C-alpha positions in Angstrom: -0.1 0.0 -0.1 1.3 3.3 -0.9 2.2 6.3 1.2 -0.1 9.2 0.9 1.5 12.0 -0.8 0.7 15.9 -1.2 -0.7 16.3 -4.9 -0.6 19.8 -6.3 -3.7 21.0 -7.8 -3.9 21.7 -11.6 -3.5 25.4 -12.5 -2.9 26.3 -8.5 0.4 28.1 -9.4 -1.1 29.9 -12.6 -4.0 31.3 -10.3 -1.7 32.2 -7.5 1.1 33.7 -9.8 -1.1 35.5 -12.6 2.2 37.7 -13.1 3.8 34.4 -14.6 1.6 34.4 -17.5 2.0 38.2 -18.1 5.8 37.5 -18.1 5.4 34.6 -20.6 3.3 36.8 -22.8 5.9 39.6 -22.9 8.9 37.1 -23.3 7.2 35.3 -26.3 6.5 38.7 -28.2 10.1 40.0 -27.2 11.6 37.0 -28.4 10.1 37.3 -31.8 11.0 41.2 -31.9 14.6 40.4 -31.2 14.6 37.5 -34.0 13.3 39.9 -36.6 15.6 42.8 -35.4 18.5 40.5 -36.0 17.3 39.7 -39.4 17.0 43.3 -40.3 20.5 43.8 -39.0 21.7 41.3 -41.2 19.8 42.2 -44.3 21.0 45.9 -43.9 24.5 44.8 -43.3 24.2 42.2 -46.4 23.2 45.6 -48.6 26.2 47.3 -47.7 25.0 49.6 -45.4 26.4 50.5 -41.9 23.3 49.6 -39.5 23.5 50.1 -35.8 22.6 47.2 -33.7 20.1 49.1 -31.4 18.2 50.6 -34.3 17.8 46.9 -35.8 16.4 45.8 -32.5 14.3 48.5 -31.8 12.3 48.2 -35.3 12.1 44.6 -34.7 10.6 45.0 -31.2 8.3 47.7 -32.6 7.0 45.3 -35.3 5.9 42.8 -33.0 4.8 44.6 -30.1 2.3 46.3 -32.4 0.8 42.7 -33.1 1.0 42.0 -29.4 -1.3 44.9 -29.0 -3.5 43.5 -31.5 -3.4 39.9 -30.2 -6.3 40.3 -27.7 -8.8 41.3 -30.4 -7.5 38.5 -32.6 -7.7 36.0 -30.1 -11.2 37.0 -29.2 -12.3 36.9 -32.8 -10.7 33.5 -33.2 -12.5 32.0 -30.3 -15.7 33.4 -31.5 -15.0 32.0 -35.3 -12.9 28.9 -34.7 -13.5 27.0 -37.9 -16.2 24.6 -36.2 -17.8 21.8 -38.3 -20.5 23.5 -40.8 -19.0 27.0 -40.4 -16.0 26.9 -42.1 -16.9 29.0 -45.1 -18.3 31.5 -43.1 -15.6 31.7 -40.5 -13.0 31.8 -43.5 -14.8 34.9 -45.0 -15.0 36.4 -41.5 -11.5 36.1 -40.8 -10.1 37.2 -44.4 -12.3 40.6 -43.6 -10.9 41.1 -40.2 -7.4 40.2 -41.6 -7.7 43.1 -44.0 -8.9 45.6 -41.2 -6.0 44.2 -39.2 -3.5 44.8 -41.9 -4.8 48.5 -42.2 -4.6 49.0 -38.5 -1.4 47.4 -38.0 0.3 49.5 -40.9 -1.5 52.9 -39.4 0.4 52.0 -36.0 3.5 51.3 -37.7 3.3 54.5 -39.6 2.9 56.3 -36.5 5.6 54.7 -34.5 8.0 54.9 -37.4 8.0 58.9 -37.3 8.5 58.6 -33.6 11.3 56.5 -34.0 12.7 58.6 -36.9 12.8 61.5 -34.6 15.0 59.4 -32.0 17.3 57.4 -34.3 17.3 59.0 -37.8 16.2 57.3 -41.1 19.1 54.9 -41.4 17.3 51.5 -41.4 13.8 52.7 -42.5 14.5 52.0 -46.2 13.4 55.4 -47.5 14.7 56.2 -51.1 17.1 59.0 -51.9 15.5 62.2 -53.1 13.5 61.9 -56.5 10.1 61.3 -57.9 9.6 58.2 -55.6 10.5 60.2 -52.8 8.2 62.8 -53.6 5.3 60.4 -53.8 6.0 59.0 -50.2 6.7 62.4 -48.7 3.1 62.5 -47.6 1.7 60.2 -44.9 -0.6 58.6 -47.3 2.1 57.9 -49.6 4.1 56.3 -47.1 1.3 54.4 -45.9 0.3 53.2 -49.5 3.8 52.2 -49.9 4.1 50.1 -46.7 0.9 48.4 -48.0 2.3 47.6 -51.0 5.4 46.3 -49.7 4.2 44.3 -46.8 0.6 43.5 -47.2 1.2 39.8 -48.0 3.3 39.2 -45.2 1.0 41.1 -42.8 -2.1 39.3 -43.9 -0.1 35.9 -43.4 0.9 37.0 -40.0 -2.5 37.6 -39.1 -3.7 34.1 -40.3 -0.9 32.6 -38.4 -1.9 34.2 -35.2 -5.1 32.8 -35.9 -4.0 29.5 -36.3 -1.9 29.6 -33.1 -4.9 30.5 -31.2 -7.0 27.6 -32.7 -3.9 25.1 -31.7 -3.9 26.5 -28.1 -7.7 26.3 -28.1 -7.7 22.4 -29.2 -5.1 22.1 -26.6 -7.3 23.5 -23.7 -10.4 21.8 -24.9 -8.2 18.3 -24.7 -6.7 19.2 -21.4 -10.2 19.8 -20.0 -11.7 16.8 -21.5 -8.8 14.8 -20.0 -9.5 16.4 -16.8 -13.4 15.8 -17.0 -12.7 12.2 -17.7 -10.1 11.9 -14.6 -12.7 13.6 -12.1 -15.3 11.4 -13.6 -13.2 8.1 -13.1 -12.2 9.6 -9.5 -15.8 10.2 -8.7 -16.7 6.8 -10.0 -14.0 5.1 -7.9 -15.2 7.1 -4.7 -18.7 5.8 -5.2 -17.5 2.1 -5.4 -14.8 2.5 -2.6 -18.1 4.0 -0.6 -20.6 1.2 -1.4 -17.7 -1.4 -0.5 -17.5 0.6 2.9 -21.2 0.3 3.2 -21.0 -3.3 2.5 -18.4 -3.7 4.8 -19.7 -1.9 7.9 -22.9 -3.9 8.4 -21.0 -7.2 7.9 -18.8 -6.1 10.8 -21.9 -5.2 12.9 -23.6 -8.2 12.3 -20.6 -10.3 13.2 -20.1 -8.0 16.5 -23.6 -8.5 17.6 -23.5 -12.3 16.6 -20.6 -12.6 19.2 -22.6 -10.3 21.6 -25.8 -12.8 21.4 -23.6 -15.6 22.5 -22.6 -14.0 25.6 -25.9 -12.5 26.7 -27.1 -15.8 28.6 -23.7 -17.0 29.4 -21.7 -14.1 30.8 -23.9 -10.9 31.4 -21.0 -8.9 32.8 -18.9 -9.8 29.7 -21.9 -9.0 27.6 -22.2 -5.6 29.0 -18.5 -4.8 28.7 -18.8 -6.0 24.9 -21.8 -3.5 24.5 -19.4 -0.7 25.6 -16.6 -1.6 23.2 -19.1 -1.9 20.4 -20.4 1.4 21.0 -17.0 2.8 21.2 -16.2 1.3 17.9 -19.3 2.3 16.0 -18.4 5.9 17.2 -15.2 5.8 15.5 -16.2 4.4 12.5 -19.1 7.1 11.9 -16.8 9.8 12.8 -15.0 9.5 9.5 -17.7 8.4 7.0 -16.1 10.0 3.7 -12.3 9.0 4.5 -11.2 6.2 2.4 -7.5 6.2 4.0 -6.3 6.8 7.4 -2.8 6.4 8.9 -1.7 3.1 10.3 -1.4 4.5 13.7 -5.2 5.6 13.4 -6.1 2.1 11.9 -4.2 0.2 14.9 -6.4 2.3 17.2 -9.5 1.3 15.5 -8.5 -2.6 15.4 -7.7 -2.3 19.1 -11.2 -1.5 19.6 -12.2 -4.3 17.7 -9.7 -6.6 19.6 -11.2 -5.7 22.9 -14.6 -7.1 21.7 -12.8 -10.5 20.6 -10.9 -10.3 23.8 -14.2 -10.4 25.8 -15.6 -13.2 23.6 -12.2 -15.3 23.9 -10.7 -14.3 27.1 -7.4 -16.1 27.7 -7.8 -18.3 24.4 -6.8 -15.2 22.4 -3.3 -13.6 22.6 -2.3 -10.7 20.3 1.1 -9.9 19.2 2.3 -6.9 17.1 5.4 -6.1 15.4 4.9 -2.6 13.8 8.2 -0.8 12.8 7.8 2.8 14.2 8.3 4.7 10.9 5.3 2.8 9.2 2.8 4.4 11.6 2.6 7.5 9.5 2.0 5.7 6.4 -1.6 5.7 5.0 -3.5 2.6 4.6 -7.3 1.9 3.5 -9.5 2.3 6.5 -10.8 -1.0 8.1 -8.0 -2.8 6.2 -6.8 -4.8 9.1 -10.2 -5.7 10.7 -11.4 -8.3 8.1 -7.8 -9.8 8.1 -7.8 -10.1 12.0 -11.4 -11.3 11.7 -10.5 -14.0 9.3 -7.6 -15.2 11.5 -9.8 -15.4 14.5 -12.4 -17.4 12.8 -10.1 -19.8 11.2 -7.5 -19.8 13.7 -8.7 -19.4 17.1 -12.2 -20.2 16.9 -11.3 -23.4 15.0 -9.5 -24.8 17.9 -10.0 -25.2 22.0 -6.1 -24.6 22.8 -5.0 -20.8 23.0 -4.0 -19.2 20.0 -1.7 -16.1 19.0 -2.8 -13.6 16.3 0.3 -11.8 15.2 0.1 -8.3 13.4 3.2 -6.6 11.6 3.7 -3.8 9.4 6.9 -2.4 7.9 7.8 -0.1 5.1 8.7 -1.3 1.4 10.2 1.4 -0.6 7.5 4.0 -0.7 4.7 1.5 0.6 3.7 -0.5 3.2 3.5 -4.2 4.0 1.0 -5.6 6.4 0.8 -9.1 7.8 -1.7 -10.9 9.8 -1.0 -14.4 11.0 -2.4 -17.0 13.5 -1.2 -20.0 14.9 -4.5 -22.0 14.1 -4.7 -25.3 12.1 -4.1 -23.7 9.0 -5.9 -24.4 5.6 -7.2 -27.7 5.2 -5.3 -30.1 2.8 -8.6 -30.6 0.9 -9.4 -27.1 0.8 -10.8 -26.6 -2.8 -8.7 -23.9 -5.1 -10.7 -21.0 -6.1 -13.0 -21.3 -3.2 -15.1 -18.2 -2.6 -13.9 -15.7 -0.2 -15.8 -14.1 2.6 -17.3 -10.8 2.6 -14.4 -9.4 4.6 -11.5 -10.8 2.5 -13.4 -10.0 -0.9 -14.1 -6.7 0.2 -10.4 -5.9 1.3 -9.2 -7.1 -2.1 -11.7 -4.9 -3.9 -10.9 -2.0 -2.2 -7.0 -2.4 -2.7 -7.6 -2.9 -6.5 -9.8 0.5 -6.5 -7.4 2.4 -4.5 -4.3 1.2 -5.7 -4.4 -1.1 -8.9 -1.6 -3.2 -9.4 0.7 -1.5 -6.8 -1.1 -3.3 -4.1 -2.4 -7.1 -3.7 -3.5 -9.3 -1.0 -2.1 -12.9 -0.6 -3.5 -15.6 1.7 -1.5 -18.8 2.4 -0.8 -21.6 4.7 2.4 -21.3 7.2 4.8 -24.2 7.4 4.6 -24.0 11.1 0.6 -23.9 11.1 -2.0 -21.2 10.7 -2.8 -18.6 7.9 -0.9 -15.7 6.7 -2.6 -13.1 5.2 -0.2 -10.1 3.4 -1.2 -6.9 2.1 1.1 -4.6 0.4 
């Protein structure tokens, strides 16, 4: 059985540290700007010019920070028109029109920021032609705007659709993760429901056996019966005080088991002796609630009750890597040699095995065997 560990909740760090998302957002666009600024620097140098590194990086950052400014609107539009089945044609037309508008807005902002940067750094990297007829045409703001559209329209429109595609990929990724999380939550709820059903099956079984033991004492030993009633009441109180928990520490489980053994001690008296060999560092390990009681009950039924001589119940626990190994043994006559293979288990053992499977899958198992020196040995781990 595995130790219970702290499991981080998905998205907790994102919710607690929203600035991380903003830092990632800024870093993404900054890296794009640096990459394109480096490309501008290399292109200018290849043309025989003498560019300045700072100018080129500023232009690259300018270009992509403008797209970052438009990104929230592009993302919102892409979420609204996400090329869903049956609406691909409509969404394509919407995005084509939106792309044209985005290019116009982008180039308008580009022109304004260019004028600001020209005032700061000069015209070295802005690609303006020497004086002449072309320069006269681009002397006005509209002329420069028209020239920018002619030169960069295709690239700007492609950039818009790349951003839309990136948002679609992120949206599908989010949906996939949400679907995975929903599936996991559904599996968890189903597992919890099955575990709760198993506990509901186990509790009446235990209560029935306890009351049956009490009935055998009522007419034989009234004082012992009264003592057993008190022990049963305390045991039921412990059980009902934690109705939703599926795991408890081994220390808590042993406390509950002591209450059960007090009942059986009243019933069997000197015929029952209990020995424990529990490693101290195993007490903090988590185990399924009521995991030991059915094993001890089975050992008493087939080991102590099956003979007139006194018997011993041995309970051991130790760590095994990151898990625990629990052992319950008895000094009774052991399994009969003619015991049929595959004999149906009782409610207690079947319930215990099923709960181990639900909680831990293949990481835990329950084995029952006859010991060479006699008696049964149940091992869970």
